[in-house]
C-alpha positions in Angstrom: 38.2 70.5 -48.4 37.2 73.9 -46.9 33.6 75.1 -47.3 32.2 78.7 -47.1 30.4 79.8 -43.9 26.8 79.0 -44.4 23.7 80.9 -43.3 21.6 79.3 -40.4 18.7 78.5 -42.7 21.0 76.7 -45.2 22.4 74.6 -42.3 18.9 73.8 -41.2 17.9 72.6 -44.7 21.1 70.6 -45.1 20.3 68.8 -41.8 16.8 68.0 -43.1 18.2 66.7 -46.4 20.5 64.4 -44.6 17.7 63.0 -42.4 15.6 62.3 -45.5 18.6 60.7 -47.3 19.3 58.4 -44.3 15.7 57.4 -44.3 15.7 56.7 -48.1 18.9 54.6 -47.7 17.2 52.6 -44.9 14.3 52.0 -47.4 16.7 50.6 -49.9 17.0 53.6 -52.2 20.4 54.5 -53.8 19.6 57.7 -55.6 17.2 60.6 -55.4 16.4 63.7 -57.6 16.3 67.3 -56.4 12.6 67.6 -57.1 12.0 64.6 -54.8 14.0 66.1 -52.0 12.1 69.4 -52.5 8.7 67.7 -52.3 9.5 66.1 -49.0 10.3 69.5 -47.5 7.8 71.8 -49.3 10.8 73.4 -51.0 11.8 74.1 -54.6 14.2 72.0 -56.7 16.2 75.1 -57.4 16.7 75.8 -53.7 17.8 72.1 -53.2 20.3 72.3 -56.0 21.7 75.6 -54.7 22.1 74.2 -51.2 23.8 71.0 -52.4 26.1 73.0 -54.7 27.3 74.8 -51.6 28.7 71.6 -50.1 30.6 70.9 -53.3 28.5 67.9 -54.6 26.9 67.3 -58.0 24.5 64.6 -59.0 24.0 62.5 -62.0 21.6 63.7 -64.7 20.1 60.3 -65.2 20.1 59.0 -61.6 20.1 62.0 -59.5 22.1 62.3 -56.2 23.8 59.2 -54.7 21.9 59.0 -51.3 24.8 57.8 -49.2 27.5 59.9 -50.8 25.4 63.1 -50.4 24.5 62.3 -46.8 28.2 61.8 -46.1 29.2 65.0 -47.8 26.6 67.0 -45.8 28.0 65.5 -42.6 31.5 66.6 -43.6 30.2 70.2 -43.9 27.8 70.6 -40.9 29.2 68.1 -38.3 32.0 69.1 -35.9 35.4 67.4 -36.4 35.3 66.2 -32.8 32.2 65.2 -30.7 30.6 68.3 -29.2 29.5 67.8 -25.6 26.2 69.2 -24.4 24.6 70.1 -21.1 20.8 69.8 -20.7 19.4 72.3 -18.2 16.1 71.0 -16.8 15.3 67.3 -16.2 11.5 67.6 -16.2 9.1 66.1 -18.7 10.4 68.2 -21.6 14.1 67.7 -20.7 13.8 63.9 -20.4 11.8 63.8 -23.6 14.6 65.6 -25.3 17.1 63.1 -23.9 15.1 60.1 -25.0 14.6 61.5 -28.5 18.1 62.6 -29.0 19.9 59.5 -27.7 22.0 57.9 -30.5 20.8 60.2 -33.2 24.1 61.9 -33.9 27.6 60.6 -33.2 29.2 64.0 -33.2 26.9 65.5 -30.6 26.5 64.0 -27.1 24.5 65.1 -24.1 26.9 64.3 -21.3 25.1 65.9 -18.3 21.8 67.2 -17.2 21.1 69.7 -14.4 18.1 70.3 -12.1 17.3 71.5 -8.6 14.7 68.9 -7.6 16.3 66.7 -4.8 14.6 63.6 -6.1 16.3 63.9 -9.5 19.9 64.6 -8.3 22.3 61.7 -8.7 19.9 59.8 -10.9 20.5 58.8 -14.6 18.1 59.7 -17.3 18.7 57.8 -20.5 22.1 57.1 -19.1 22.9 60.7 -18.4 23.7 61.7 -14.8 21.8 64.6 -13.2 23.7 67.2 -11.2 22.5 70.1 -9.1 22.3 73.2 -11.2 24.7 75.0 -8.8 27.4 72.6 -10.2 27.2 74.0 -13.7 30.4 75.9 -13.7 32.6 73.1 -12.5 30.9 70.4 -14.6 31.2 72.6 -17.8 35.0 72.7 -17.3 35.3 69.1 -16.1 33.3 67.6 -18.9 34.5 70.0 -21.6 30.9 71.1 -22.4 30.5 73.7 -25.2 26.7 73.6 -25.9 23.6 73.8 -23.7 19.9 73.0 -24.1 17.5 75.0 -21.9 14.4 73.0 -20.9 13.6 74.5 -17.5 10.8 76.8 -16.4 10.8 80.0 -18.4 11.2 82.3 -15.4 14.6 80.7 -14.6 16.0 80.6 -18.1 17.9 83.9 -18.1 19.6 83.1 -14.8 20.8 79.8 -16.3 21.9 81.5 -19.5 23.9 84.0 -17.5 25.9 81.1 -15.9 26.4 79.5 -19.2 27.7 82.7 -20.8 30.1 83.3 -17.8 31.5 79.8 -18.3 32.3 80.1 -22.0 29.4 78.1 -23.5 29.4 78.7 -27.3 25.9 77.8 -28.3 22.4 77.5 -26.7 19.2 75.8 -27.8 16.4 77.5 -25.9 13.2 75.5 -25.5 11.7 78.2 -23.2 9.7 81.3 -24.2 12.2 83.6 -22.5 14.0 86.3 -24.4 17.6 85.5 -23.5 20.0 88.3 -22.8 23.2 86.9 -24.2 26.1 88.3 -26.3 26.0 88.0 -30.1 29.2 85.9 -30.0 27.1 83.0 -28.7 24.9 81.3 -31.2 21.3 81.1 -30.0 18.6 78.8 -31.5 15.1 79.6 -30.2 12.4 76.9 -30.2 9.2 78.2 -28.7 6.6 75.4 -28.9 3.7 77.7 -28.0 4.6 80.1 -30.7 4.9 77.3 -33.2 1.5 75.9 -32.3 -0.1 79.3 -32.5 1.5 79.7 -35.9 -0.1 76.5 -37.1 -3.4 77.4 -35.6 -3.4 80.7 -37.4 -3.0 79.1 -40.8 -5.7 76.5 -39.9 -8.0 79.3 -39.1 -7.2 81.0 -42.4 -7.9 77.8 -44.3 -11.3 77.5 -42.6 -12.2 81.1 -43.4 -11.2 80.5 -47.1 -13.4 77.4 -47.3 -16.5 79.1 -45.8 
């Protein structure tokens, strides 16, 4: 079955739905209603139903959505047909934390190599992933058939690393640094700036305190 191209925010929500569905299944639940999914994501039932309609799935009026069936359908839509191989750039505290968290989470996405410049890290394995020198990026991208990259290195080096990735046909980048990357529009970029996210939360905490004064 072919599905329409989905907006980034819709894909993001579908991924979140699947994570909740898997958790519900592990807790022994077999069905869930749209309003329950919506409550877990501070969303609306209407938005949930619209998103799920886009993947060609309908629930049961009396029981709601079948948890395992819906999780499987979402996977058919958002997962790649073949396993996508990922490079992690930066094997510091953030990079190794990403490796540790991500290990075994998704069968269709695999971090197959990490890269750094620190001599003490080279040739070592972090969560089973071998660390190469960053200068080896071009040859390893080809050798290991890597199509995605995660940037978790110091911000001042992010654009240099991104330039190498672009030159070697990487298709998507997840950027954990605060650098504004100069990359072509043909490459999908997902930006995750933790400092900005924390400041955003802090702003709304401040607003809440002001409102309660």
